[in-house]
N, C-alpha and C positions, 0 to 999 in steps of 0.2 A: 436439375431437380431429381429427386429419387423417383424411379419408375414405380407405378402401382404393381401390386402382386396379384396373382390369381388365387382362387379358393384353395385353402389348405397349405399355401406356401407361407413360409415365415416372412414377416415384415422386414424389409431391408433396414439396415441401420441408417439413421439420419446423419448426414455429414455436416459438421459444424467447424468452420474455419475461424480460429482465434488469431487476431492480429495484435502483436505486442512487440516490444523491443527491450533489450536489456540496458536501457538508459535509466538506471535506478532499479532497485530490487522489487519495487511494488508492482510493476506491470506483470512480471513473470509470476510472482506469488499469487496475485489475484486471478490470473488465467488458470494456474494449476488448481486453485481452490474451486473454480467453477467446473473444471473438467472432473475433478474428484466428486463434486456434488452431483453432477449429471449421472455418474456411474452409481452413486449411492441411491439416488432417487429413481433412476430408470436403468437398472443393470442390463448391459449388453445391447442397448437400443440406440446408442450414439457412437459415431466414429469422429472423434475430436482430433483436430490437427492444429498445432501451434506453428506460426510463422513469424520470425523476426524480420519484418518487412525491410528495415534498414539494412541489416546484414546480408539478407538473402536476395533482395531484389532492387534496391536503390543504388544509383551510381556513386562513385567516389566524388567528394569525400564523405557523403552521407552514409555510405555503407560502414564507415568506421565510427558511427555515432556511439555505439556501446563502449568503445575504447576512449572516445573523446569526452564522454559525460563525466567521469570521475574528476579529472583535473579542472574542468569548467565549474563543476559544482563546488569546488574548493575556493572559488573566487566569487563570493556571494554578491558583491556589488555588480559585477558584470552579468551575473545570472538575473538579478533583479531588473537591471536595465533592459535586457533582452525580453524578459517576460512582459514588462509594462509597455515597451515600445511596440510589441506585436499584438497586444490585447485590444479588445474592442471590435465591434462588428465590422467596421470599414477597414481597419488595419489588418485584421485576420484575413479578410477577403482578399486584400492586396497581396498578402504573403502567399496565399494559395495560388492566385493568378500568376504571380511572378515565378513561383517554383514549379508549377505543374508541367510546363514544357520540358523541364529538366528531368522530371521523374516519370513522365507519361509512359514511356516504353516499359519501364520496370513495373509500374502499376498495372498496365494492361497484361503483361506477362504473368504477374501474380494471379490475376483473375483467371487467365487462361489455363494455368497449370494447377489450379486448386479449385476444382468444381465443388460446390457446397450448396446445401439446402438453406444455410443461414450463415452469415458472417457476423462475428462478434469482435468489436474493437475495444481494446483497453488502452489506447494511446491517442493523444490528441492530434498528432502530426500526420496521421494516415487517413483520417475520415473524409475530408473533402476531396483529396486526391483519388481515393478508391471509388467514391460515389460518382465522381466525374468520369472515371475510367469505365464504370459500369453502365453508362447511359444506354448502350446498345444491347446489354445483357443484364438487366436489373435482377437483383435477388434480395431477399429480406436482409436488413442490416440493423444490428443492435449495437448501440454504444453504451459501454459500462464505464462510467467516469470514476477513475481511481484517485481523484483528489477529493478531499473532504469538503472544503468550503471555498477556497480561492481558485475557482475553476476558470481556466483560460477560455477565451472565445473559440479557439480552435477545436475544443471538445464538441461544439454544438453546430451541427449541420442539419438544416430542416428536412433534408431528404432521408434522414435516418427514420426507420419505422418506429423505433422506440429508443428512448434515452433513459438509462438508469443512473440515478445519483444517490449519494450517501446521506445527504442532510437536506433539511428544508432550506437552508441558506443556499446550497448549490442549486436547488430547484428554482429559487428566485432568479439566480444568475441565468439559468437555462431559459427561463421565460423572457428575461431581458434581452437575450441574444436570439430570440425568435422561435424557440421551440414551443409548439402548441402544448397546452396543459394536458390534453388527452394523450399525448405521446410521451409523457413523463411518468416515471415511477420512482418514488423515494423508498429505497430498500436498505441501503447500507453498503459497506465495503465488503466484498467477499474475502473471507479468511479461511485458512485450512481447517478441516474438521477437527483436527487434533487439539486446536485451541479451545474448542467448545466443550471438551470433556472435563468435568471437575476432577481435581486431584483428591483421591479418597483419604490420603494421609500425608499432609504436608510435613509433619515432623519426621516421619519415617524417611521421606525423600531427603530432607535436610541431613539426617543422620547418615544416610548412604553416601551423600556428597561430602561428608566431613564438616558440615557447617554447624556452628553452635545453635542449639535449639532454644536458648534462653535470651536471645537478642533479636530485635527486629532486623530484617535483611533489606539492604539497599542494593538494588540491581542497576548497574550502570552500563549502558549500551551505546554503540555508535554506528549501528548498521552492520551489514555483512562485511564491509570493508574496514570497519573500525574508523570511520571518518569523523571529522569534527574535532573540537578541542577536548577530546576525551582525556588525554593525558593530564592537562592542567586541572580539569575537574576532579580527576581521581586523586591527584596530589593535594588539592585543597581540602577534600573530604578527609584525607588521612591526617593532615596537619590539624584539623579541627578536633580530632580524637573523639568523634561521636561514639556514643555508647550503642554501637550497632555492628553488624557484619556487613562488609562491602564485597559484593560480587561483581566482577568486571568482565564483560564479554568484549574481547578485542577483535573478534571477527577474523578475517584473513590477514590482518595486519600483524605479521609475526615480529616485525621490528618494534612495534608498540608494546607487544606482550613481553618481549625480551627486556625492554627498557623498564617497564613496570616491575618486572621480577627483581630488578636491582634496587628498587626503592626500599628504604628503611621503614617498613610498615609499623604503625603505632596502634593499629586496630586489627581485628580479625579480617583477613582478606583472602579471596580466592580468585585466581585469574584463569580465564579460559580463552581459547581461540575460537574459530568458527564452530558452531554447534547446530545440530538439528533438533536439539531438545529445548528450544526456546519456550514452548508451551509449559514445560515442567519448571523451567527457571522462573517464568513469570508467576505460575501458580504457587510456587514455594516462597516467593518474595513478598515484601510488605510495601515497598515504594520503588518507583521506576524513575531513573534519570536518563533522558534520551533527547535526541533531536526530534523536531516536530514533524516527523514523517507520518503520513496518513495511515499506512499499514500498521506500524508499531502502535500508534494511538488506538486504533480499532482493536488490536489484540489486547492491549492493556485494559481497555474498557471491559472486555469479556472476563479478564482475570480480576477485575475490581481493584486495579492498582492506582493509587494516587500518583500523579505525574509531575515531575519537575522537568520542564522543557528548557534546554540550555542552548539550543541552536536551531535555526530555521533557514530555509531558502527564501530570500526576499521575493515577494510577489506570490510565488506558488504556495508557500506554507504560512504566510502571515495570518490568514484566516483560521488556520488550525489552532494557533496560539490563543486567539480571541475566543474561539469556540470552547476550548478546554477551560479557560478562565471563567467564561460565563456559566458553564456547567458546574463550577466550583469543584471540578475534578482534579485540578492541578494549578500550577503557577508557571509563569514565565520568569526565568532566571538566567539572563545571558552572561552574567559574570560569575566566576567560580565562588566568590564570597556570597553571592545571592543564592546560589545552589546550596551552599552550606547552611545559610540562614533558614531556607525553606525546609531542609531536611532536619535541622535541629528542632524546629517547631513540631514536626511530626514525630520525631524520636522521643521528645520530652513530653508530648501530649498525645497519648494513644486515642483520646476522644476526638481530637482534631483530625488525626490520621484516619480514624474510622469514618468520620463524616465525609472526607474526601474520597475514601474507598467506596462508600455507598453511592456517592454522586457519580463516580466513574462507572460503577456497575449498572446504574440506571440508564446510562447512555449506550450500553452495549447492544449490538444487533447480531447475536451469534448465529442466527439462521439466515443471514443475508445470502450466502453462497447457495444454499438450498432453494431459497425463494427465487433467485435468479435462474437456477437450473429449471425450476418449474415454469418460469416465464419463457425460457428458451424452448422448452418442450411444447408449450402452448402455441408458440409461433410456427412450429413445424408439424403440428397436429399429432403429437405424441401424448397419450394420456395413460393414466394408471389402468 
């Protein structure tokens, strides 16, 4: 813990250890959003450290989890089976008990080498291991659940001091898995501050990018790695010749971008690789076509974008689809022709598009990162 200071001495910075892993982009981006919010809310008062516990502390083959994740996520049936087979209070406890002897030394070394006033976890596979490793040296522990609705039992360990969830649906799951209501906070998913700033002039940004300003804009994304059936969806939209502009973010998938550049496009199209300007792309668009990742959905809500969800990870992202549909903020369209049908409805009916946009915006929680930052500060006695 941080030592007390004497009269006239500056208060030492509180140390916060964030546990994440690059198994999917959402864990890193949520962590970075919270660190950013801590500095915005409490400038110079925190020393935040990010640790990828798999890569830096766990033994092989677990240390290669960030590299293993992308190919496994491309086999949705296997992913869904693993998710469901390990979910549930008793099954998750068995997983932890079986795996702990294998990771014990790494977990204890992580604690030993990273002194902190507070630990914040944004990953379900570290919680029970770390809290078991901390039995002889306990410290405050906060879990920030980075799934929206379909939250796996491994997220929830009753030894955590607080658990932050994004939705009321996730709150009910937490209670079902034994988290006391008093230890739960429904706040939202932390997203970067830049997503929360409204764009002052959408048309000017479109003009700068060379987009037509007289057509609605369809934004098609597949995550930072351009994963999912993005190519087939893009081609189906093109063949439908919708009266719209299509903007495709291919991420780091250079091969996909090169292949799409060879397509005979029958509508205005703009292709991009990886970008750090996703907030601007979203703010300047009218509809979003994406996989059902929680981070992208949360960002889209802030931009008031109607959503067409064309892919999901079974188990983990099933609830996201239902959530978006129940809010009337978007539709589930797992086949390219269904994507086209949904988009055509919004292109041809601005009123329907506007209704979905308003529903999306009502679901937004743009202040989630800052609220979590204030919660962290309160846990370690930092106040304005």
